[in-house]
C-alpha positions, 0 to 999 in steps of 0.5 A: 500500500502506498503511504500518504507520506509518499504522496505528500513528500513527492508533491513537495519535491515536485512543486519546488521550482528547479531546472525542469520547472523553469524549462517547462514554464519558459516554453509555456511562456514563449512557445505555446501550450503544446511546447509546455506539454512537450517540455513536461514530457521530456523532463519527466522522461529524463527522470527514468534513467535515474529511477532505473539507476536507483532501482538497480543500485547503479546510482551508488556508483555516482555516490562512491566514484568522485570521477563519475560524479564530476563527469556527469555533473560538468556535462550537465553544467555545460548543457545548462550554460548552452541553454542559457546562451541559446535563450539569450541569443534568441532574445526578441526572436521568439513569438509568444504562443507560436505554433510548434511543428512536430520537429520543434516539439521533439527538440523541446522533448529532447532538451527536457530529457537532457536537462534531467538526465545530466543532473547526477544529484537526481540519481543520488536523491532517488537512491535515498528517497525511494527506499524510505517508502518501501515496506520492510516486509514487502515480498518484492521490494523491487516491484514496490520501487517500480510502482513508487517510481511510476507514481512519482513520474505521473505526479511530475508530469501532471504538475509540470503540465499545470505549470506550463499551461499556467505560464501559457495563460499568463503569456496572453498578457504579454503579447503587446509588450515586446520589450517586456518579452525580451527582458523576460527571456533574458531573465530565464537565460540568467536563471539557467546560467545561475542553475548551471553555476549552482550545479558546478559548485555542488559537492558529491 
């Protein structure tokens, strides 16, 4: 049986604004509701490798190997700085609520996936998080961890979609303010850079 504590803890963890939330909101603001859903899907999919690593115990490698942790961490840092630079460069070029082609949506999904898969702290987080809610007398702890993982991912997707759709709704009030749009894009670019710097300074 899934505990209430698991739902509450998961909800708090997911609601806290992080890289995935910022990415989803930025797509909801600048690229439309379809893009926000694609971003939410990509970020959610990016959790899968970390959950699998936790279930199989592979995340322990990141926890014990400083080299492996640093390699993944700096790959994530580099990618966040790349996103920051891309958004800053495209300031003023994006149009709020613009339609997305299937190719564009896949690119958004891919970026969201990479954002989360290149964050080594997620693997370590799930290594410590999931086992807390596995019953000591469970006949199949692995199966229970899989169920908990699926529930966590569903909650993540739903909440991220709500974040993105809310941002898209708010974008309607910005349609006639190009200067404000440019400032907002630069703000999100700066946020990605800050998140990248913060990840770079984190210890194993």
